[in-house]
N, C-alpha and C positions, 0 to 999 in steps of 0.2 A: 537592533535596539539602540536608541540614542544614548550617548554618553552623558550621564548626569553628574555635574560637578557639585562639590560640597557648597560652593558659593551660591549656586542656583537654588539649592535646597534651602539655604539660609535666607535667601532673598524671598522665596515663596512663603517661608515661615513668617518672616517679618510682615509681609503683605497681608496674610490671612490669619495669623495667630495659630495656625495648625501646628501639630507636633512635627518633629524632624522626620520620623518614619512615615507619617501620613503625607507630609510634603514630598518626600522622596518617591513614595508609591504613586502619588498623583502625577508627578513629573515623568516617571517611567511610563505610566499608562498613556500620558499625553505626548510621549516621545519628545519631551523637552519643551513643548509649547506651553508658555505660561498661562495664556488665556484659557486653553483647554484644561490645564491643571486646576486653575481656579474654579472653573465650571464643575469639574469632577468633585472638588471639595464641597462646593455648594450643594450638589445633588446628594452627597453623603449626608450633609446637614439636614436636608429635607427628609431623607429616609429616617434618620435618628429622631427628628422632631415628630414625625408621624407616629413612630413606634412609642414615643414617650408622652404623647399629647395628654393622656389621662393621669400622668404622674403629679404628685403634690409638689409644688415649688414654694415651700414655706420658708426656706433659708435664703440667704443672699446678702446684699449690701444696700444700706440706706445712705444716700449721699445728698447733701445740701450744698448748693452753690449760690453765690451772689454776684451780680454783674459789676463791671468796673466802677460805675458811678454809685453803686450801692443803693439803687432805687428799686431793684427787682431781685427776687430770689426764687429758686426752684428746689424742690426736694423730690427725688425719685427713688424707687426701689428696683434694683436689678435682681430678680429672683432666680434661684436655682434649687436643686433638690437636696443637697447635703451641705453641712457646715464645712466639710473638707474643701469643697470647691469655693464656698463663700470666702474662705480665708486665703485662697490662692492669689498671689501677687498680680498675675495677669488679669484675673477676674475683677479684682478691685480697681486695677488701672482702667479696664474697660468701663466699669461703672462710673468712674470719675470723668472719663472722656465723654460718655453719653450724657451725663448730668451737665457738663459744660455746654454741649450742643443744645440741651433742653432749655437753657436760658433764653434761647432765641424764639421760643414758641410759647403759646398760651394754652394749648390743649394737647392732650396725649395723642389724639388722632393726627394732628399736624406734625407732631414730633416723630411719630412712627413712620411718616412718609418722607421725612427729611433725610438727606444723604449723610452717611457716616462712613468714612474710609472707602468711598466708591460704591456704596450700596445704600438703599433705603434702610433705615434703622430696623424695620420689621424683618428684612431679609438678612441683615447682619446678625440678628438674634438667632435666626435659623442656622446660618453658617456656623456661629459659635456653639450652637447645640451639637453640631457634628464634630466640632473641634474638641469640646469638653466632654461630650457624651452624656450630658444631662439636659433636661428641659430648662431653657433660659427664656425669661420673659420680663417685660416691664409691667409691674402691677400698679404701684402708686405713682401719680404724677400730680404734684400740687405746686401752684405758683402764688407769689405774694408780691404786691407792689405797695410802696409807701415812700414818704419823704426820705426815710433812711431804713435800710434793711440789714439785719445781721443774721448770722447762722451759727449752728453748732452741730458737730457730728460726734456722738459719744464713742468712746474707745470700742473697737470691735465692729463698728459700722452697723449696729443693730437698731439704733435710734438716731434720728436727726430732726432738727427743728429750725424754724425761721421765725423772726420777730420783726414787725414793722413799727417804727417809732414815728412820732408826729413831726419831728424836726431833725435836721442835720445840724447838730450843735457840737461844740467842743465836748469831747467825752462820749459822743454818741456811739462810736465804734465799740468801745469797751462795755458801755451800758447795754447795747444790743446783744453782744455776745453773752454777757452775764445773764440777761433775761432769757436768752435762748437756752442757756444751760438750765435755768429754772424750769422752763417749759419741758425740756427733756427729762429732768429729774422728777418733777412733781405732777406732771400730766394733768394740768387744769382742764376742766370740762368746758370752760367758756372764758371770755375776756373779763366780764364783770357780771353783776347780778342781772343787768338788763339784757344780757346776751344768753341767759339760761332759758331754755324752752319752758313754756307754760306746763307741759306735761310732766317735766322733771320736777318743777316746783310743786305741782299738785301731789305727785307721788311722795316727795319728801315730807310735805305737810301731813299727809295721811299716815305715813310711817311714824312720824313724831307723835301724832295724836293717839295712835294705837298703843304705842309704848306708854304714854302718859296715862291712858285709861287703865292699862294693866297694872300700872304703879299705884292706882287708886287716887289720882289727882281729881279734885272737884271739876265737874263739867264746865262751870263758868270760868275756870282759869285755864283750861286746856288750850283755847285758841291763842291767847297771848304767849303762853309758854312755847307753843309750837312755832310761833313766829320768831321767837328768840332762838330756837334751835335751827330754824331756817337761816337766820343771819349767820350762825356758826357754820352752817353748811356752805354758804357763800364765801366765808372767810377761808375755809379750807380748800375749796374747789374752784374758785375763780382767780385768774392770774393776778389781777391788780391787788387783790386783797390777801393773797397768800403771804405768809412770812417769807422774807427774802432769804434764800438758802445760805447766802454768804454773810448775812448779818441778821439773825432771826428775831431781833428785837424791833425790827421795822418791817413794813410791808413792801411789796414790789413797787407800789405806787409811791410810797415815801422815799424809797431808794432813788427812783427816777427824778423826783423833785430835788434830791440832794445833788444831782448832776446838773440839772437846769430846772428852774421853777416851773417852766411851761412844758417840760418834756413828759409825754405820755406814750403808753403802748396803744397802738390803734388796731393791731391784728397779729395773729400768730398761726403757725401750722406746726403740727407734730406728727411724725410718721414713725411707727415701730413695727418690727417684724413679728412681735408677739403681742 
């Protein structure tokens, strides 16, 4: 039997993320051959992944990243089975590393084929399933491009958001972060009233009319009152018209104009685990 040194075990652990005992067992089985040991750990991951394929992976970490010139952002979820694993330092570190790589790609399919730590991302997830003992997968993958992009990750890594601004002006960084926090906290359904789907508008109008009729409002007044309620719906649920969470006497749109008169939100993304 090959003599397995503690330094070799530590080296394999750093290379794969496997636990100390799993790393030692793999090296013993491989008689000290690192390549064979890595393959043993990968095969273990494949077996665990196959056994847990039907498990629910609703926990995990939501991570948002922005590139160096702040013109593109990405938000991904690295999902697992339990909150215990989701809070693990190594798991969160892996999620951040994968999100950093994801910035280089525009689709989940391309990203899963990309190399991460010597393996395609898809295979790295299988490997880590063996290391962690839970189903690990990438569920959400969203990108955003704009003249200026900001991001926000809520404490606990359960919600993350991206916001695209119309211009890169003085104060854009703080503004983009503030509006990203708004998106995370208030969960707007659309950017503005023009971005709300026709089916949603029709449903809201019908709900409003039904309530008004039950309240006994005259039929000839119902249409106009319902439109007024629809405007209130837009104010509460579209990003630019929502009250700004840091100064609720003004809207998000008015806040941005206080930073720069021409500054606007052009897009946003929000991802939540729940």
